[in-house]
C-alpha positions in Angstrom: 150.2 203.9 214.8 153.3 204.1 212.0 151.7 203.9 208.7 153.4 201.7 205.8 154.8 204.0 202.6 155.4 202.4 199.3 157.7 203.8 196.6 155.0 202.4 193.8 156.7 203.2 190.2 154.3 202.3 187.3 155.1 199.7 185.8 156.1 201.3 182.4 158.8 204.1 181.2 157.9 206.7 179.9 160.6 205.2 176.6 158.6 201.6 177.0 154.8 203.9 177.6 155.9 205.9 174.0 157.4 202.4 172.5 154.1 201.3 172.8 152.2 204.4 171.2 154.4 203.8 168.5 153.8 200.1 168.1 150.3 200.7 167.6 150.3 202.8 165.3 150.9 200.4 162.8 147.8 199.7 162.0 146.4 203.2 161.2 149.6 202.8 158.5 148.5 199.7 156.8 144.7 201.4 157.2 144.7 205.0 156.5 146.4 204.6 152.6 143.0 202.2 151.8 140.8 204.9 151.8 142.7 206.8 150.0 145.0 204.6 147.4 142.4 202.7 146.0 140.7 205.8 144.3 143.8 205.8 142.0 143.7 202.1 141.0 140.2 202.8 140.1 141.2 205.1 137.9 143.7 203.0 136.8 141.8 200.6 135.6 139.3 202.4 134.5 141.0 204.6 132.3 144.5 203.6 131.9 145.2 199.7 132.7 143.8 195.8 132.3 142.4 195.1 135.9 145.0 192.4 135.8 148.2 194.8 134.7 147.6 196.7 138.1 146.6 193.9 140.1 150.2 192.3 139.9 151.2 196.2 140.4 149.3 196.7 143.4 150.2 192.7 144.3 153.7 193.5 144.1 153.4 196.6 146.3 152.3 194.8 149.0 154.8 192.3 148.9 157.4 194.5 148.6 155.7 196.2 152.0 155.2 193.1 153.9 158.9 192.1 152.9 160.5 195.7 154.5 158.7 195.8 157.7 159.6 192.2 158.0 163.7 193.4 157.7 163.2 196.7 159.3 162.1 194.0 162.5 165.1 192.4 162.3 167.4 195.3 162.3 165.3 197.4 164.6 164.3 200.7 162.4 161.1 201.5 163.6 160.7 204.3 160.6 161.3 202.3 157.6 158.8 199.8 159.4 156.1 202.7 158.9 156.4 203.3 155.2 156.9 199.1 155.4 153.2 199.1 156.8 152.5 202.1 154.5 153.1 200.1 151.1 151.8 197.2 152.0 148.2 199.2 153.0 148.4 200.5 149.8 148.5 197.0 148.0 145.7 195.9 149.7 143.3 198.7 149.5 143.5 198.0 145.8 143.5 194.5 145.7 140.0 194.5 147.5 138.4 196.9 144.9 140.4 194.9 141.8 138.9 191.9 143.1 135.4 192.9 142.6 136.3 194.9 139.0 137.9 191.9 137.6 134.9 189.6 138.8 132.4 192.1 137.5 134.5 191.7 134.1 134.1 188.2 133.7 130.7 188.2 134.1 130.0 191.2 131.9 127.9 191.2 129.2 127.6 193.5 126.2 123.8 193.8 125.7 123.8 196.0 123.2 127.4 195.4 121.6 126.6 198.0 118.5 125.9 201.0 120.6 
């Protein structure tokens, strides 16, 4: 009786698998700064600047990060893509905090202005 032996190799090579792992890290690069950077924006709002000025600053950081990511996709620069996603995450995490702060400032009423 003759047995059939197949020379089976995995479909994905190690180089391709590593590239899938690298692409899978893009969401992490975007989500990680949203846990820490809003602390900085919260301090900037409360003690230094107005919410509108801080939101324009962080919106510009987010746009710069998206633009950098788009350019690096065209140029195939993986490491700089991570930087673009990180900047985008920094901006977007702060914008969610700032939108709530701006709404709170819009409806804020001084109950006792003399104190």
